[in-house]
C-alpha positions as CSV (number, residue, x, y, z in Angstrom):
1,M,53.7,-37.3,1.2
2,Q,56.8,-34.5,-0.2
3,Q,59.2,-36.9,-0.7
4,T,61.7,-35.7,-3.7
5,G,62.7,-37.8,-6.5
6,I,61.8,-39.9,-9.5
7,G,59.3,-42.6,-9.4
8,V,57.0,-44.7,-10.9
9,I,53.5,-46.2,-10.0
10,V,53.3,-50.0,-10.1
11,S,50.5,-52.5,-8.7
12,L,50.2,-53.6,-4.8
13,E,49.8,-57.3,-7.0
14,S,53.8,-56.7,-8.3
15,V,55.2,-56.2,-5.3
16,L,53.7,-58.4,-3.4
17,A,54.3,-61.2,-6.4
18,H,57.7,-59.6,-7.7
19,G,59.2,-56.8,-5.1
20,V,60.9,-54.2,-6.3
21,R,63.6,-55.3,-8.3
22,E,62.9,-53.4,-12.3
23,I,62.4,-50.3,-9.9
24,Q,65.6,-50.5,-8.6
25,E,66.8,-51.4,-12.2
26,M,65.1,-48.1,-14.1
27,G,67.5,-46.3,-11.4
28,L,64.0,-45.1,-9.8
29,T,64.0,-44.3,-6.2
30,V,60.1,-44.2,-5.2
31,C,57.0,-45.2,-6.1
32,Q,53.5,-44.7,-5.8
33,L,51.8,-48.3,-5.1
34,N,48.2,-48.6,-6.8
35,S,45.5,-51.4,-5.8
36,W,42.5,-51.7,-7.5
37,N,41.9,-55.0,-5.2
38,D,40.3,-53.9,-1.4
39,A,41.2,-57.7,-0.8
40,L,44.4,-57.7,-0.9
41,Y,43.9,-54.8,2.0
42,T,45.2,-57.1,5.0
43,P,48.0,-57.0,7.7
44,E,49.8,-59.4,6.2
45,N,50.6,-57.7,2.8
46,A,51.2,-54.4,4.9
47,T,54.1,-56.6,6.4
48,K,55.1,-57.8,2.6
49,V,55.2,-54.8,1.4
50,K,57.6,-53.2,4.1
51,A,59.6,-55.9,4.1
52,I,60.3,-56.0,0.4
53,V,60.9,-51.9,-0.3
54,E,62.9,-51.5,3.0
55,D,66.0,-49.4,2.2
56,K,65.0,-50.0,-1.0
57,V,62.4,-47.8,-3.0
58,S,60.2,-44.9,-0.6
59,I,56.2,-45.3,-1.4
60,T,55.0,-41.9,-1.5
61,S,51.0,-42.7,-1.2
62,L,48.4,-45.8,-2.1
63,W,46.5,-45.0,-5.3
64,A,43.5,-46.8,-4.6
65,G,41.0,-47.8,-6.6
66,W,37.7,-49.1,-5.8
67,P,35.3,-52.3,-7.2
68,P,33.9,-52.9,-10.5
69,P,32.3,-51.3,-13.5
70,A,34.8,-48.7,-15.1
71,V,34.1,-47.6,-18.8
72,W,36.4,-44.6,-19.2
73,N,34.8,-42.9,-21.8
74,F,32.2,-39.9,-21.6
75,Y,29.2,-41.8,-22.3
76,E,29.8,-44.7,-19.4
77,G,31.8,-43.3,-17.2
78,P,29.6,-40.7,-15.7
79,L,27.6,-44.2,-14.5
80,T,30.1,-46.3,-13.8
81,L,33.7,-44.3,-12.4
82,G,34.1,-43.3,-8.5
83,L,31.6,-42.0,-5.7
84,V,29.2,-40.5,-8.0
85,P,26.8,-43.8,-9.1
86,R,24.7,-44.5,-6.2
87,E,24.5,-47.9,-6.8
88,Y,28.6,-48.1,-6.5
89,R,29.0,-45.8,-3.7
90,Y,28.6,-47.9,-0.4
91,R,31.1,-50.5,-1.6
92,R,33.3,-48.2,-2.7
93,I,32.8,-46.1,0.1
94,E,34.2,-49.3,2.5
95,A,36.4,-49.8,-0.1
96,L,38.3,-46.5,0.5
97,K,38.3,-46.5,4.0
98,R,40.1,-50.2,3.4
99,G,42.3,-48.5,1.7
100,A,42.9,-45.4,4.3
101,D,43.6,-48.5,7.0
102,F,45.8,-50.2,4.5
103,A,48.2,-46.7,3.9
104,K,47.9,-46.8,7.5
105,M,49.6,-49.9,8.2
106,L,52.1,-49.1,5.4
107,G,53.1,-45.5,7.6
108,L,52.2,-44.0,4.5
109,T,50.8,-40.5,4.6
110,D,48.6,-40.5,1.7
111,I,45.6,-41.7,-0.4
112,T,44.8,-40.6,-4.0
113,T,41.6,-42.2,-6.3
114,H,38.9,-40.9,-9.1
115,C,36.0,-39.6,-7.0
116,G,35.0,-39.9,-11.1
117,F,32.9,-37.2,-12.6
118,I,31.8,-34.7,-10.3
119,P,28.8,-32.8,-11.1
120,E,30.0,-29.5,-12.6
121,N,26.2,-28.1,-11.5
122,P,26.5,-27.6,-7.7
123,A,22.9,-27.0,-7.0
124,T,21.8,-30.8,-8.2
125,T,20.9,-33.3,-5.4
126,E,23.7,-35.5,-6.8
127,Y,26.8,-32.9,-6.4
128,R,25.6,-33.2,-2.8
129,E,25.3,-36.8,-2.3
130,V,29.0,-36.9,-3.9
131,V,30.6,-34.4,-1.5
132,I,28.6,-36.2,1.3
133,A,30.3,-39.5,0.4
134,I,33.3,-37.6,0.2
135,R,33.6,-36.3,3.2
136,E,32.7,-39.2,4.7
137,V,36.4,-41.2,3.6
138,A,37.9,-37.9,4.1
139,R,37.4,-37.9,7.1
140,Y,37.9,-41.1,7.9
141,C,41.3,-40.1,6.1
142,K,42.0,-37.4,8.9
143,D,41.0,-40.0,11.7
144,L,43.7,-42.1,10.8
145,G,46.6,-38.8,10.2
146,L,45.9,-39.5,6.3
147,Y,45.4,-37.1,3.1
148,F,43.3,-38.1,0.8
149,N,43.6,-36.8,-2.7
150,F,41.7,-36.0,-5.4
151,E,43.4,-37.6,-9.6
152,T,42.8,-34.4,-11.5
153,G,40.9,-34.8,-14.6
154,Q,37.1,-36.0,-14.6
155,E,36.2,-32.9,-13.1
156,T,37.1,-29.0,-14.5
157,P,39.2,-27.3,-11.8
158,T,36.7,-25.2,-10.9
159,T,34.4,-27.6,-9.8
160,L,37.6,-30.0,-8.5
161,M,37.7,-26.8,-5.8
162,R,34.0,-26.4,-5.4
163,T,34.0,-30.0,-4.1
164,I,37.4,-29.2,-1.5
165,E,36.0,-26.4,0.0
166,E,32.2,-27.7,0.4
167,V,33.9,-31.1,2.2
168,G,35.2,-28.6,4.8
169,L,38.2,-30.6,6.2
170,D,41.8,-29.8,6.2
171,N,43.3,-32.9,4.9
172,L,42.3,-32.6,1.3
173,G,45.3,-32.6,-1.7
174,I,45.1,-33.2,-5.0
175,N,47.0,-35.7,-7.5
176,L,47.9,-34.0,-10.7
177,D,47.7,-35.7,-13.4
178,P,48.2,-33.0,-16.5
179,A,47.3,-35.6,-18.6
180,N,44.3,-36.0,-17.9
181,L,43.1,-32.7,-17.5
182,L,43.8,-33.0,-21.5
183,L,42.5,-36.1,-22.3
184,Y,39.2,-35.6,-20.7
185,G,39.3,-31.9,-22.2
186,K,38.6,-30.3,-18.8
187,A,42.1,-28.2,-18.9
188,N,45.4,-26.7,-20.0
189,P,47.6,-28.3,-16.9
190,C,49.6,-25.7,-16.5
191,D,46.5,-23.0,-15.9
192,A,45.1,-25.6,-13.4
193,V,48.4,-25.3,-11.6
194,D,47.6,-21.7,-10.9
195,I,44.0,-23.0,-9.4
196,F,45.3,-25.8,-7.0
197,G,47.8,-24.1,-6.2
198,S,49.4,-25.6,-2.7
199,L,46.3,-27.7,-2.9
200,I,48.9,-30.6,-5.2
201,R,50.6,-32.9,-3.0
202,G,51.6,-35.0,-5.9
203,V,52.0,-34.9,-10.0
204,H,51.9,-38.0,-12.4
205,V,54.1,-37.4,-15.0
206,K,52.2,-38.5,-18.1
207,D,51.3,-36.6,-21.7
208,G,48.7,-36.7,-23.6
209,T,46.2,-34.6,-26.1
210,Y,42.8,-33.4,-26.0
211,P,39.9,-35.8,-27.0
212,T,38.5,-35.4,-31.1
213,D,34.9,-36.2,-30.5
214,G,32.4,-36.2,-27.8
215,R,32.8,-40.2,-26.9
216,N,35.6,-41.1,-26.7
217,L,39.2,-39.4,-24.7
218,G,41.8,-37.9,-25.6
219,K,45.1,-40.3,-26.5
220,E,47.6,-41.3,-24.0
221,T,51.1,-40.2,-25.6
222,P,54.4,-41.2,-24.4
223,V,55.7,-38.2,-22.6
224,G,57.5,-35.5,-24.6
225,E,54.9,-36.1,-26.9
226,G,51.6,-34.9,-26.1
227,L,50.3,-31.3,-25.9
228,V,51.6,-31.1,-21.9
229,D,54.1,-28.1,-21.2
230,F,56.5,-29.5,-19.5
231,P,59.1,-26.9,-19.7
232,R,56.6,-24.2,-17.7
233,L,54.5,-27.2,-15.6
234,I,57.3,-27.8,-13.8
235,K,58.0,-23.8,-13.7
236,K,54.5,-23.4,-12.1
237,L,54.8,-26.5,-9.4
238,A,58.1,-24.6,-8.5
239,A,56.8,-21.8,-8.4
240,H,53.8,-23.0,-6.2
241,G,56.0,-24.5,-4.1
242,Y,56.1,-28.6,-5.4
243,H,59.3,-29.7,-6.1
244,G,58.6,-33.5,-5.7
245,P,58.3,-36.5,-6.0
246,W,57.7,-37.1,-9.8
247,I,55.9,-40.5,-10.5
248,I,55.8,-41.5,-14.0
249,E,52.2,-43.0,-15.5
250,R,52.4,-45.3,-19.0
251,E,49.3,-46.9,-19.2
252,I,50.3,-49.4,-21.7
253,S,52.4,-52.9,-21.2
254,G,55.4,-54.9,-22.2
255,P,58.9,-53.4,-23.2
256,Q,57.1,-50.1,-24.6
257,Q,56.1,-49.4,-21.4
258,K,59.3,-49.7,-19.5
259,E,61.0,-47.8,-22.9
260,D,58.6,-44.9,-22.2
261,I,59.3,-44.8,-19.1
262,L,63.2,-44.5,-19.2
263,K,62.7,-41.7,-21.7
264,A,60.4,-40.0,-19.3
265,K,62.8,-39.8,-16.9
266,A,65.4,-38.7,-18.9
267,L,63.2,-36.1,-20.1
268,L,62.6,-35.3,-16.6
269,E,66.2,-35.3,-15.3
270,S,67.4,-33.1,-18.2
271,L,64.4,-30.6,-17.3
272,L,65.1,-30.1,-13.5
273,A,68.8,-30.2,-13.9
274,I,68.6,-27.2,-15.9
275,G,66.9,-25.3,-13.4
276,H,63.3,-26.0,-14.0
277,A,62.4,-26.6,-10.3
């Protein structure tokens, strides 16, 4: 996946319906393809996507979601997100395998997902079950020649490293989302880079703040207006051998989203130009 360059997350639905013109108009050269609908993972759609992006935009990886429900807070989140809840686990394993098949059709090397609130206590049955489920998906990816990447945020860096060690495969990586580490109150993202090191295979350029109560996540902000120390983060990533891609993520919609993406692009370009990476 190690393309360099600045890009943005774009939905599979958007690419199929509207192409990549808006990405190009923003002066971006790469994207991370995102989908929460595994019914779209067809050979026909793979052919369409390859024709649409050819010689225009490079796809770094497939960010593969899973079927609902999904509640993004500290109460319902552990019960609904990722591969942690037993009642949704089998269906989501199958959806992620379909995502891996689709990534292979597209000629990609990586898929990424949130695995959920991985239990902090490794002695629990729930933790062991989650490790087994992740291993099943990751081994499927390995057989296809793909990396399986964990999106950061819902677990502490130490728990994520422990999980990677116990899954025990050599095709595991990390998609570092520095804002998520803040939003979930799990770590300072700059410190997390030292824990994750060379396992980082992708980065979301996203900003935010810590939670201020025990139920709700912290707030996402425009890049540069939150608590992520991007100059230090980029320097640390470079020290661990990471030089891109840089995928801007702004989880709002409408004209403000585009404006914030362009501001993030300008900030990132200035930081990269002055030698932080």
